[in-house]
N, C-alpha and C positions, 0 to 999 in steps of 0.2 A: 844592215845598219851599222854605222860606226859612231864613235863618240869623241867629241873634241875635248882635249885635255886643257883644263884651266890653269893648273899649277903643277909643278913637280917639286916635291920636298927635297931641299938641298941635302946631299949626302945619301939619299935613298938609293936602292938598287936601280930604279929607273933613271935617276939623275946620273949615276955613274956610267950608264950605257948611252948617255947623250940624248935621251928623250927630253923634248922641250915643251914649254907651254904653247898651245895652239896647234901642236901635232894632233893627229887623229888616231885614236886607238881602234884597230880593226878587229883583231882576234888575239886570243891567248890559247896556245897549243891547238891552233886551227879551229877553235870554237869561236864563232862570231860573238862579239860583245855588243849586246843591245841595251843593257841597263845594269843597275847595281847588283842584281842577283847573279847575272853572268859573271860580272867582274869579281865579286866576293868569292864565288865558288871556284873559279878557275885560277885565281891568283894564289891559291893556298899551297900549291905544290912547291917543293924545294928547288925544282928545276922547271922553268917555264920559258916558252918561246913566244915572244910578242911580235905581232905585225902591226905596223903603224905607218901612217902617211905623214911625211914632214911638211913644213910650211911651203916647200917648193913643189909639193904635189907628188913626190916620189915615194913609192912603197918601200919601206925599210923593214928589216928584221933585227931582233935583238934576243940573244939567249941570256937568261939571268939565272944565277945560282944564289939562293938565300936560304935562311932557315924556314922550315915548314910553317905555314900560317903567318909569316912575317909579311908586312905590307910592302907593295911595290913602290909606293910613294907617289901615286897619282891622285890628283884632286880634280873633280869635275864641277861644272857650273851649278848643278843641283845634286842633292843627295841621291835621288833616284836615277840620275843621269838622263832623265827625260821628264815629261810632265806627269803629274798625278792624274789618275783617271777618275772621272766623276761618275756617279751612279746613273744608270739608265732606267731605273725603276721609278715608279710613281706610287709607292706603297700607301695603302689606305691609312696606315698607322705612323707614317713618317713624322718624326719629331721636328725635323728642320722645316717642314712645310707649316708647322704650327708656331714658328717663332714670330714675335712681333717685329715690326720694321724698326730700322735705326740702330741695329747692333753692328758689331764689326763684320766686315765683308767675309772674313775667313769662317765665321760661324754658319754661313749659308752654303758653304761648299759641302757637297755630299760625295765622300770618297767611296770607291768600291774597287780597290786595287789589290790584287793578289800579293804583290810585293810587300805592301804595308801589313798584310796579315802575318807574314813571316818575320818582318823586321820589327814591327811594333805591336803585334798582337791584335790588329784591327780585324773586325769580322767582315767577311765578304759574302755576297749572295750567289756568286758563280755566273750571274747573267752577263758579266763584263769580262769574262775570262776567255782567252783564245785557246785553240787546240795546241798551239805551240807552248803556251804557258802550262797547260795541263801536263803535257809530255815532259816539260822541263821539271816541274815539281816532282813528278814520278822519277825521272832520271837522277835528279839531285837528291832525291829522298828528303825534300824539305818537310820537316815535321816538328811540331804539330801545325796544322792549318786550322784556322778558325772560320766557321761557316755559319751564316745566318740562314737557318733552314726554314723556320716558321711552320711549315707543314710539308709532309711528303705526299700529299694529294696533289697531283700535277695540275688538275683543273682549278683547285682552290688556290694553289700557289700563284697561278696566272692571274686569278681574280684579285688576290690580296696585293700582289706586287705590280699589277698592271703592266706586265711585260710578257709578250707572247712566248718568249724563250724560258720563262721562269720554271715551267714544268719539265722541259726537255733536259735541262742541265742537272737534274737530280741524279742522273746516271753517273755523273762525274764523282759524286760522293762514293759510290760503289767502287769506282776505279781506284780512287785513293785508298779505300779500305783494303782492296785486293793487293795493292802495292805495299801494304804494311805501314802506311802513313797514318799517324795519330790524328784524330779529328776531334775538335771541340765544337759542339753544336749549340747554337742559341735559338730560342724561339720567343718571339714577341707575341704574347697571346692577346687576342681580341675576343671579348665575350660574344658568344653565339656565332662565332666564325671559325676559329681554329682551336677552341677549347673542347671540353666534353668528349664525344666520340671521335672527333677529328684529332684531338690530342692523343687519345689512346692509339689511333692508327699511326700517328707520327712516331710515338714512342715505341710501338711494336716494330716499326721499320728500322728505327735507329738503334735500338738495343740489340737487334739481330746482327749488327756490324761488329766484327771482332775488335776494330780499332777506334770505335767511337768512345773515347775514354771519359768524356764529360758532356752531359746533355743538360742544359739549364733552361728554365722557363722564367720569363720576366713579364710583368703586366704592362699593357700598353700605357704610355704616358700621354695624358690629355691636358693641353694648356687651354687657356681661355681665348685663344686666337685661332679658332678652327672655322672661321667664316669661309663658306664656299666648299668646305670639305665634307666627306661622308659623316653621317651621324653615327657616333660610336658611344656606347654606354660604358662607364667605368666598372671595374670589378667591385663587388660589395662583399660583405661578410660571408654570405652563403656561397657565392660563385668562386671566391678566392679559396674558401675551404674545400670546395669540390676539386679544384686544381691540385691542392696539396694531397688530397686523398689519392688521386690518380698517379701523381708523381711518386708517392710513397709505395704504392703497389708495384710499380715498375722498378723502383729502387730495390725493393726486397727481392724481386725476381733476379735482378742483376747480381745481388750479393750471392744468391745461390748458384748462378751460372758462371760469374766471373770472379767472385770473391771480393767485389767492391761495389759500392752503391751506384755510381755513374750518373744517376738521374737526380736532379735537385730543383727545388723551387726557390726563387729569389726571396730574400728576407721580407720584401714588401708584401708578398702574399700572406705571410704569417701575421704581419702587422694589420693588413686589411681584414683578415679573418679573425683577428683577436685571439690567435692561438700562440702558445708559448713557442719560442724559437728553440730548435734543437741545440744541444751544446756543441762545442767546437769539434769534438771527436767525430761527429756525424759527417763532417764535410771532407774527410780524406785529405788530399793535398791542396784543397782550396783553389781549384783550377780556374774558377770564374769569379774571383773577387771583384774584377772590374765590372761585372754585371750585378753586383750586389748580392752575390750568393755566398752566405756565410760570413759576410762582412761584420755584422753586429756580434755574432757569437765569438768570432776570433778576437775582436776588440775587447769584449768583456773578459775573455780568458787571459789576454795579455795584461790587462789592467790588474786583475787578481794577482798574477805572478809578479808584476812590477811592484805592487804594494807590499807583498810579502818579502820581497828581496831588498826593499829600500830602507835604509837606516838614516836617511837625511833628516837633520833637525831644522825645522822652520823657526828661526830665531825671533822674528818679529811678526806681528799680525799682518796678514796679506789679504787684501780685498781686491777681487777681480770679477770679471764677467765673461761668460762664454755664450756664444750664439750658435744655433744650429737650426736645422729645418724641423718642421712639425713631426715628421716620421721618426727622426732620431731622438727627439726631445726626451722621451721617457728613459731611454737607455743612457744618454749623457747625464741625466739627472741621477740615475742609479749609480753611475760611475763616480760622480762628484760626492754623493752621500757616503760611499765607501771610503773615499779618500779622506773626507772630513772626520770620519771615525778615528783615524790615526793621527791626523794633524788638526787639532781642535782650534788652533789659532788661524785657520784658513777660513775665509769667507768668500765663497764662489757662487755667484748668481748665474743660473742657467736660463736663457731666454729662447723660446721658440719663435723664429721669425716667420710670419705668414707670407707666402709668396704671392703678393699682389701684382708683381711685375708680369709674371707668366700666367697667373690665375689658374682656372680650371682645377684639376686634381693634383697639381704639382706640390709635393711636400718634402722632397729630398733636399739635403743641404747643398749639394753641388750646383743647384740652379738658383740659389739665393743671390740677389743682386745687392750692390752697395746702396742703391736707391731705397730698397725696402729696409735694409738695416738702419740707414740714417733716419728714415721717417718713423720707425718704430722704437728707436733707442734715443732719439734726440733729447727727450725730457727725463731720461733715467740717469741716476748716478751710477757710473760704470766702474768706479774704483781706479786703481793704478794701471790696469791693463785690460784690454779686450782681446780675448782669444777667439779666432775664427777657424773653421776647417779649411785646410789648404785647397780642398777640392772646389772651393768657391772661386778660385783664381785660375787664370790661364797658366800654362806650363812655366812661364818665366816667373810666376809668383808675385806679380806686381799689379795685376788689373782684374777687376770683376767683369762679368758678362756684359754689363751695361757700360763698359769702357771707363768706369771710374777707377782711379788708382787707389792702392792701399794708403798712400801718403795723403791723398785728397780726402779720403774718408776719415783718416786719423785727425786731420786738421779740422774737419767739420764737427766731429764729436769731441775733440779736445782730449783724446786719450791715445796712448800707445796701443797699436794693433799688432798682434803676433799671429801668424798663420801656423796651424798645427797639423802635422801629418796624421793620418788615420793609423796610428800605432800606439798601443797601450802604454809602452814605456815612454814614448815621446810625450803623450798626453799628460802622464803623471809629472814628468820633468817640467813641462810648461806651466801646469797648474801650480806647482810648487815654486816656480820662478827660478829653476836651476839653470 
């Protein structure tokens, strides 16, 4: 496979060698270039030999000298240099299958692309990976790689993911481990399916791997739009507590064996079980914050530090409102109470927005829509500013899941809206209006 060059940066090493837009890159140092991983890996050397086909169809060669890791200066039509690969599974717990109609098209795309795992930290199931990619990951020592395991029982994995290859590919995890590649494992747990004894089996298998550096369990997310899908019950206080007990027992074993915990339950399990969350020191390097593992303890710790270090004087009375999801509401309220102890001329109302849009058991802030915020806040005095978690918005920071923009919601409510990152120092600054 070869890749068409869209642009060549002026003055770059490639430009100086006469490579032009619409030329086709064939290889670097005799390694075929199929996508972004090949290109990023093989362009790093200080001396590289390129093969390319010019617009006249002639195969040309160029030897380039540059600083190690400097860019060659080639730009391609897409970041991956080909199409993103969609998921081939039909998981019983798939969140995308539970989305209501009418959202942005991009929200319905299920990716399962090994390249996105390395580049952006996405989790992959391995059912969409080719032998070429497996060998390439090992050859390039691409590490860490993030894998959605769910269970190490082959038959159960096939049943849960509805893919006949889901059990076979588990051997790839062992190949990565033997190659010294660090692995982060995610398990979406479904009550009476892959929890209990099956969870113990999975953790026994994964904790035996030398390079499985973080293994995390998250509860299945259930919306109110599961028509035609398998009947699944949510976790409750007792079943969530049972998961934590199993996780803790394997975590203690890992501390003895590896000197680190390695195995964690998502914060949501503690909230569901009504148990106190561990403090921040419990979570090591916080390797799975994106899965909600240690997110709340880290935030609480950061806020404590931010308050103790801040000597900012709030000159005038400040009246604002913060919104969050039902799950985070007690913790955000706790944070605001601590801030108000030091700045008594601050008035900050915290409101938990109920997720009517998605319904079901969805309580996290990241899935709150502008529609629900508007309906539940329209008759409330919000003060001079409304703070929202930035996770409610798409990456560009301008639009909610229901395609309503921040500016549109601001106009509807008649208040300035500010998105706030999940960082204790940032939260303190935004609350104080700094």
